[in-house]
N, C-alpha and C positions, 0 to 999 in steps of 0.2 A: 507640229508648229511652224512646219516650213513653209514658206510659201515664193512663186518664183513670178514675176511680171514679166512674161518673153515677149519681147518690144521687137518692133521691126527696126530700128535704130539703137535701142538701149535696151538693157535687161536688168532687172531689178531684183536682188535675192533679200527678203525678210525675213525675220522670225519675231515670234512672242518671247519678251520678256518678262519673266515671272514676279522680277525681283520690281521690277518698275510699272508691272501691270499695263504695258504698253506695248506698240510695234515697233521696231528697230531694224534699219537697213544693215545688212551685214557687209561689213567691209572685207573684200578680197584684193587684197595690199597688188599681187602679181598681175592681176588684170581688170581693176578697175580704171575709169577714167583718171584719175587724178588720188592717189591715195593721202590721205591726210589731209587734203583738198577743203579749205573753208570758202571759198567763192559758190555763192549761193547760183551763178549760172552755170557753172562747171557739170551740176548733177555729180559730184567725185566720185559717190560710192556706186555708180549704176556702170555696168559691165557694156561697152559695144558688142553689138550683135555679129560682131565679122568673125571670120574662119581664115586661117591662111592653113592649108592642109599640108603635112610633112610629103615631099615624094619619096623618101625611102625612111623607112621605120627601123630603128633599132632592134636587136632580137627580142627585149622585153616587150617593145611594142608591138611585134608581131606577135606574140606570144598573147599580150594584153587584149591585141583585137579580136581573138578567137572568143564568140559571143557565150559559150558556157563558163569561162572565165571571167570575163567583163560584169557578167550579173555577179559574181561574187565577191572580186577584187578587182583595183585598178591596179595593171602594172602597165610601166613605159608611156610615153605620150605619143599622141596621136597628131597633133596641129595644134597651132598656136591661137587663141580665141582673144577677143576683146581688144584690150590697150596694145600688147606686143603685136598682134596679127595688125592692126591701123598702123601702128609705128613703122614696121618692115616692109609697107606698101604706101608710104607717104609720096615716093615720087612715080615712078612706073609699077603700076599693078602688076602682081606676079598671076598667071594663069591658075595658080591652085588658091588664089584669094577670092573669098566671096564676101561682098558688104553686107547682106543681109538674105535670110530662107525664109522667113514668117510667111511674108505675102503668097509663097508659091507651095505651102504643105498644103492646103486644101484642094487648090483648085488644079496644081500642075506638078506634083511630089517628084514627078520622075525629070523635070526639067535639069538641063545641064545648067547648073550655077558656075565651076569651075573645073580643071583638067589637071589632069597629073601625067603629062606626057601626052601621049594619046588617049589615055581612061577618063572618060566624063565623069564627072561629081555631081550628082543629082541633088536638088533642094532636100530630099529625104537623107541624104548621105552629110552634107554637109549638116545639119541639123542634129543628125547623130553624134558629129563629131564633137558641135559646139556644147549640146547637152551633158556630153560624157567629160570633157575637160572642165566644163564648168562646175559638175559634181565632183571633179577632181581636186579642183581648187577649195571648194568649201570643204571637203575634208581635211586640205592640208591646212585650211585656217583656221577651221572651230572645232576639227578631231572628230567629227560627227559625219559619217555617212549616210545620207538620206534614204529612206526607205517610204516615207509617208510624204507627198506633196500637195499642195494646193496651187494650181497653175492658172494664171486669168486667159482669158480667151474673149476676142472681139464678140460685140453682139452678134452680129450677122452670122457668126462661124456656122457652117454646117459640121454635121456627125462627121464627115470626112476629114476635116482639119481636126478636131477631138481627137478622132482615131490614130491620124498621123502623131499628134504631139504626145498621146497614152504610149504607143508604142515606143517612141524615142526615149522616155524617161524608163519604161520597162526593160529595153533593151539595153540598161544601164544600172540594173539591180535593183529600179524603184518598185515596190510592191504594190503601192495603193496611189493612184492619181485620181485626185477629184478637181474638176475643173468650175470657175466663178466668172462669171459674165463681167466684163470689164466695169461697166456702168454699177453694178451692184458694189464691186470692188470699190470703186470711186464715192460711191455714198457712205460704204462703211467706214471708207480712210479719212474720210472728212468728216466722222463723228454725227453720221444721222443716225438717228433710233427710228424702229419702224413700228411703233405702237399700234399705227392705223396707217392704212395708203396713202401713198403720196407720190406727186409727179415730179418728176426731175429734167431737167434737159441737161445731156451730157454733152460738154463741149471738148474735143479732141484733137487737137490743133499742135502736131507735134513737127517732125522733120521732113514728113514726106507728103502727109495729106491731112484736110480739115473735115472734120466730120462731126456732126451733130445729130444727137439720140434722143429722141422726147419718149421717156421709159415710165411705165407704170411700177414700182417699187410698194410691194406685199410682205409682211411679215414670212408668210409660207414661202414667195418667192427666193426671200432671202437666206431661208435654212435651207432650200434647194441650191442655192447660187444663181438665180436665173431672174429674167426680168420678163415684162413685156415691152414690146417696141411701139409705140402708138405714131411714130413718125421719124422717117431717117433723111437727112440730107447730106452731101459730101461735094468736095472737089479737091482736083488732084493737084493741089498746093500746100506747101510747108515752109518752113524755115530753110530747106537747102535751096528752093525757088527763090525766095525770098534773097538769099545770099548771092546768087546770079543776076537778079534785079540790078542789086546794089552795086556790083561790080561793074556791070554791062554801063551803067550812069556814070562810076567813078572814073572808068578808062573816057568815056566820051569828053568828060570835064577835062580832062588831063591831055587829052589829043591821043593818048594811044589807040591802035588798033586793037577794035572790040574782040576778044578772043573767039574764034571761029568752033573752039572744041568742047564749050560750054555746057552743051548735052552728051558730051563722050566722056563716058566711063572711066578711059585710058587717057584722060587728058594730061597735056606736059606739066612738067614739076611745076614751072613759074605759076601756071594758070592754076594750081593746087594751092600753092602761098598764096597768091590774090586772093583767092576765095576764102583762105581761114583768116586772112586780115580782113577782109569785108566784112564776117561774121564777129570778128572781134569788135570792129568799131561799131556794127550793130547793136551790139549786147552792150557795150559803154554807155552809148548815147540812149538807152533804156534809163540811166541813173544822172547822167551827166546831161549839160546842155551841148557841148561837142566834142568832137575827138579830132586827132589827125589818122587819116588813112595813109599808110607810106608803103605806096606798092615797090614790088621787087619783078619789074620785067625784065627781059633780057637788054644786053645793051643795044643793039639793033632798033627798040623800040625807044631807046632815051632819045630826045629832041637833040639837035646839032650844038645848041649853048649849052646843055647841061654835059654832054660829054666833054666839052671844051675845059668845064670847071669842075667837073668831076663830080658833079651834084647829082640828087636824084629828086624828084620834086614829090611832095605831097600834099595833098587835100584836106582842108579844114571840112570837116561832116559836122551838120547840126542835127538835133533832132529833128526840125522842122524838116530837115531835108528828106532823111528817113521816111516822116509821114507823108512829103510829097511824091517820093518814088512809089510808096505801097498804093496811095490814093491813085495815081496816075496807071498804076498796073490793076486799077481794080480791085484789089484785096479786101476793101472795106464794103465795096459794091457786092461781092462775093459774099463775103460774112451777111448783110443784111437778106441777100436771095434766100442764103442757107436758113434764116432765123424764117424768113417769112415762110420758106417751102414748109417748115418744121410744124409753125403754127397753123399753116393751110390744111396740112394731114392732120392736124391733131383736133381740128374743129369740125372735122368726119367723124371723130367719136365721139363729140359733144365737150371739148377742151376747150375752153376759153384761156387766154394769155393770163389773167390774174389767178388760174388755177395752180398755176406751175409754180410751186413751193420753193425751189433748189434750182440755182445753175451750177453744176460741177464743173469747173476747168482742169484741165489736165492736158499736159504736155507743153513743150517749153515754148512754143511760139503763142502762147495766150500772154506771154508778157509783150509782145510787141507792141509799140505803142498805139492808145488807139484800140485796141482791141479789147481791153477791161470797162474801160466807159461806154459802149457801144451796147454791151450786156449789161451795166448798172441801170445805164438811162431806158433801158426798153424791160428789166424786169425789177430796179431796185435794188441799191446796195444790200438790203438786208435779206436777200434771197443768192446774191453770189458768191460761191466758195471756191476761193482762187491761190490759196496763201502757200498751197505745198504741190504744185503743178506735177513735179517729178517723182513725188513721193506717195500719191495718195493712193494710187491703184497697187502697190506693194505694201502698203499697209494695210490697206483693206483684207487683202487676200490673208495677211499674218492673221488679222484679227479671226477671219472667219476661220482658219486652220485652227485657232486656238477655242473656237467656239466662244469666243467672246463677244458676240456680235448682238448679244442682248441687251446690252448697257443702253441707258437711254442717253436721249440726246445730252449735250452740255453747252452752254456758252462759249464760244473760243475767243473772243477778244474781252477785254477791259472796257467797261463804260463807267462816263462820270457825267455828273450832274456841275453844272456851272454855276458856281457863287462868285463874288466878289468883295475884294479885302474893305473892311468898312473906314480903312485910312486912307489905303492909295486908291481904292477903287479899283485894283488891277484883279485881272480875273484868276480865279481858283479852281481848281478841278478835283472834285471830291469823288473816288471811285464807288460806285454804287453796286456794280456788279462785277464782280472778280471773273476771268478767264477759269474757266473748268468748271461753273457753277451749273448744278444740275437744275433742270426746271419741271413742270411748274415749281415756283417757290410760293412762300405765304404772302399776303399782298402788303406786310409790313416787312420785308425781307432786308431792307435798310428802311430806317427812320432816324429824322433829326428835327430837332427845332431852329428855326432860322431867323434873324433880324435882317430886316428888309433895306437895303444898301441906303438908301436916299441918297442918291448920286447928285453930286453939286449942291448939296446942302438941302435941296428940295423934298415937301414931302411926298412918298412913294405912293403912287393912287395904283400900279400894277406891278406884276411879277410874270416872267416870264420862265419855261421850262426849257431851258437850252440842254439837249443833252449830245455828249461827244463819245466818238468811237476812239479808243486809247490804245494803239498799236502799240505794245513793249513785250518782250519775251526774256526774262532772266534767267530762263532753263536751260539757257543754250542752244534749242533748236533754231533752225534756220526757217524764215518764212517770210512770205512777201506781202506787202500792204501798199493802199494806193490812196493819197489825198485827196483834198475835197477837188483839186484841179485834173484827177485821173494819172497823176504822176506816182510811178514805182518806186517805192523804197523798200531799203532790204530791213528786216527785223530779224535780232537774235544772230547768233554764232559769234565770230569773232570779229567780223567786220562790218557786222550792221548796226542798227541804231542801239539795239540791245547792250551792245559794247559799251556806249558812252552813257547810258541809262538815261538817253534823251528820248521819251516816247514822241510818236506822232499822232499828234491829235488831230481829228476830222469832225467839225460839229455837223451832226444829221438833221437838224432842223431849224436852226439857224436864222434862215430866211422867212421860217414859219412857224414860229415858235407857239406851245401852247399858252395862251394868256388869260390870267384872271385879274379881277380888279379889286381891289382895298377899299372897303366902305365901312368905315370913315378911312381917309389917306393914313399911313404910317407916318409919323411925324420924326424928325433926324433927331431929337432929343431923347425920344424914346430906345432905349438900348436893350430894351425886354425884348425877348423872342414872339414873334408876330406869329409866324406860320409853322405847323409842325407839317413836316412832308415825308409820306412814305411811297415806297418804290415796291415792288414785286415782278414778277416775270409769270406771266400766263402760260397756258398749255401750247399755244400759236406763237410764242416767243415773242410776244408783245409785252414792252416795258409800261405798264401801268403805274400813274401817280394816284395818290390819293393825298389831297390839300386840306388842310384844317385850321380856320382861323381860330387862335386861341383867344382872341379878342372878344369875336362875334359868336363862341362856341357856334359856328355853323362851317360846314361842309364846303368848299369851293370847288372840289372837285372829288370823285369818288371811284378809284378804282378806273381810270380812263386811259385808253390806250395813248401813248406818246410816240414813241417810235419800236419798230421791229428789232430785234436785235439779231445777230449772228451767231 
């Protein structure tokens, strides 16, 4: 029941929890990004896919490097991986340090990624070191040595890549390696059940690349861990490039020379610090209107007046500033081009945009301002699944490893029906579908008798069915959600809205509610219930309403779709 999402930038380790009947990320405190971290954006339990090979091995390290020994037990240590490797190379990167290896395993596994003295280390060797030390940390933290594992792979990965990855694990004593296409893993991780074929658009927008894949998901394919690609588009842009764009703009506004080494892996120490600060500000304005960019350039870059006063300039950066920079650099145009390109490829297979049931968003850059609203506008809020971009793939692989992917779909958010207090006329939210509800449900899953509000003391001639999505999570899980204006919010965890018990309410059909007319009108003096309203969820995730007029003994609506739930 072990699963590993082997990523270019970060790697996630997950396993199925029998007690909770759900997947969980495994915390590896010595190598993960931020042990015990609660910040949503830190992806604290993920492990940076970085390696620093040891230039000299201890006696036990040499013994442990012998293949027959390594397959049976782990002796000694051969490299730093994850957070220690990154921290040891914050200033000047050592020759023995490799930031990533995954992109090269399939197409050029012998490519030199690092060196120990004059000896080159190939992508294959770096990958072996990473996998070994990852399995060592898992054994140390959990007491289990992995012998059976599910590994996620890119949807366009060739057999050469799978063969390389399989050998990396088998060289470290793993007896069985199963592979799962990342889009399938994302679908499972986001809770999709596949009782019937469905089309999904997978948006993988991480640190290095933007990739969109239109895939056909089937029950048989899910059992085999694969899917059929109907269209694919990508661009070489991601969070790292965005950080460079921001730093360039910030330096220009502050009057500092734009660093010449932004594209150089061996960039200077101050440039690295400035990049980290640019990334921090970028992530800060995901949730705040503005933040201060505080640069740390060398003394020679300070202006004369700053040197005299001993001050350092700072720059106020707003969310609108970030959106402007992204727009000027063409990020949103690239998104539109990729969406249009994928849809055009889908048309060749007879696929219309409305046939795409789900949009699955993975990777931290999906949280950039303006990204989610673009997909919401194109495909509808009820189609976009984006609340766990860091964990979805690893979670899905753990569910697959436990053979628990047969479970049906469930509703993710709470959904409420808007009513009004008879005295104050203030809005009240009555939850009609709780998160975790399996569907389809009975047509009278939620049923109540209601008295029309008769606002301002006038007879009520109509009623509105206004349905809201309620973003809240009291389970302690960390999730993301977006309000009606496309602003990002944190839900759950110690620092999200769930901590203060203040749910995020998003009206779904307020501008165009389903209307019904009361004939005869309901009088303010009549305090008896006038309407009996029932809600249920059909097999296509539509919330259907039935409204019965208790006075006229007539149905005003009968199982009519109102909004599509997520």
